[in-house]
N, C-alpha and C positions, 0 to 999 in steps of 0.2 A: 753317131751311132743311132740306129733305128729304134723306134719305140712303138708301143701300142697305146692308143688313146681310147679310153673307155668312156662312152657317153652315157651319162646317168640322168634320168628324168622321167617324169610321168609320161604316159601316152599323150601325144599332141602337145608336147612341151617345146618342140622345135628341133629335136635331135637330128632328124634326117636333113632338114634344111641347113643346120649348122655343120653337119658332116660334109655336105656338098661344098660349103664355103671353105672349110678346112682343106678339103681335097684341092680346091683351086689355089689355095695359098701354099700348100706343102707338097702336093703331088702324092699324098698318101692314098693307099688302097682302102676303100670302104667295104666292110663286110657287114651285112645286115641280116638279122634273123628273119624279120618280116619279109624282106625282099625274096630271100631264098625259099621260105615256106610258101609264100603266095605264088611264086613262079612254078614251084614243083607240085604243091599239094592243093592249091586253090584256097578259097576263103572258108570252106566248111570242113573242118577236120574232126568235128564232133568230140566224142569222149577221149579221143587220142591227142587232142591239141597239146596238152601239157607235156605228154611224152614226146611228141614230135618237136616241140620247142627244146626240150632237154637234149635230144639227139642232135638237133641243128646247132645248138650252142656248143656242144662238145666238138662237133666237126669244125665249126668256125674258130674255136680256140686253137685247135691244132693247125688250121690254115694260117691264122694270124701269127702263130709262132714260126711257121715255115717262112712266111713272107718277111717277117722282121729279121729272121736269121739270114735271109738272102739280101738284106740291106735296105728294105723299103719300110717306111712308116705305115702303120695300119690304124684305121679308125673302126672300132667295134660299135656299131649302131644297134644297141639292143636293150638299153634301159637300166640294167644293173639296179633293180628295185630294192634289193635287201642288202643289209650290211654283210650278211653271210656270202651272198653272191660276189660282192665287191672284194671281200677278204679272200675268197677262193681264187678269184681272177688274179689278184696281186701275187698270191703265192704261186699260182700256176706259171705266170710269166717270170717271176723272180727265180724260180727253180731252173729255168731255162736261160738265165742270164739276160733277160729282156726287160728293159725298163718300161714302165707304164705310167700313165697319168689318168686321173679321173676328172672329166669335165662335167660339172653339174649344171644342167639347164633347168631353170625354175621360172614359173609363171604364176600369176595370181589365180585364185580359184575362178574369178570372173572370166579372165582371159582363157583359162583352160576349158571352161564350159563353152565359150564362144568358138574356140578352135574345134572342139568335138562336134558342135553343131555344123560348122562349116565343112568339116571333113565328111560327116554323114550326108550332107547335101550333095557333095561331089561324088560320093559312092553311089547314092541313089540315082544320080543323073548319068552314071556310067563314065564319069570323068576321072575316076580314081579306082584303083584296084585294092586300096587299103581295106583294112577290116572295118566293118560298120560297128559302131559302139552304141549299143542300146543301154538302157538304164541299169540292167543287171550287170553287164560287163563293166560299165563305168564304176559301179560300186565295188566290184571285185578288184579292179585296178586301184581304186582309192584306198581300199583296206590293205592291200599288199605292199604299197609303196612306203619305204622307210627313207626319209630324207637323209642324206649323208651328214655325219657329224663334221665339225670343223676340221678335225684331223684327217678326214678322208678325201675331201675335194682339193684337187690341185688348182682348179680354176672354176669360178662360178660365173655362169653366163645369165 
C-alpha cells in the first residue's frame, strides 16, 4: 500500500538530500514546496511569501493524495515545522485512507549554522537557486520550528 512520507526538520537539516536518497531506495515521488515556488515564482515573493507557501502546500497535499491513491509513495519535502501542521497533515491523509510517516531530520546548532553558511555561499556564487538565508530569516525560522514530540516522529534521522 502506498504512503506519504513527511519530512520534518529545520531549514538546512538535510531534508532535500534525504528525499533524494529515499527516492533512490523506494522510487517514491518527491513533492517540494521550495522547488515549486522557486521554479514558478523565483526567489523574491516579498510580502506574499507566506500566502504563496500556503497555496503551494495546499496544492501539493492534493497532488500527494492523488499520487498515493494511484499507488505510488510520495515524499513531501516541506519541513512540517509546527505540531499543528503535522497534525493537520496526518488528519488530511487519514481522512483519505492514506497512511503517512513523519521522518524527523535533526542536526546540531553548530552543523545547522555551517550548512546555512555553505548554502548562502552557493547561492551567492550562482551555484544554487535555493533561498538565501540572512540573519533575520534564520531567526524567524528558528523561532517557528517546534521539534516533534516522541509520539510524532516515526523515524529520526
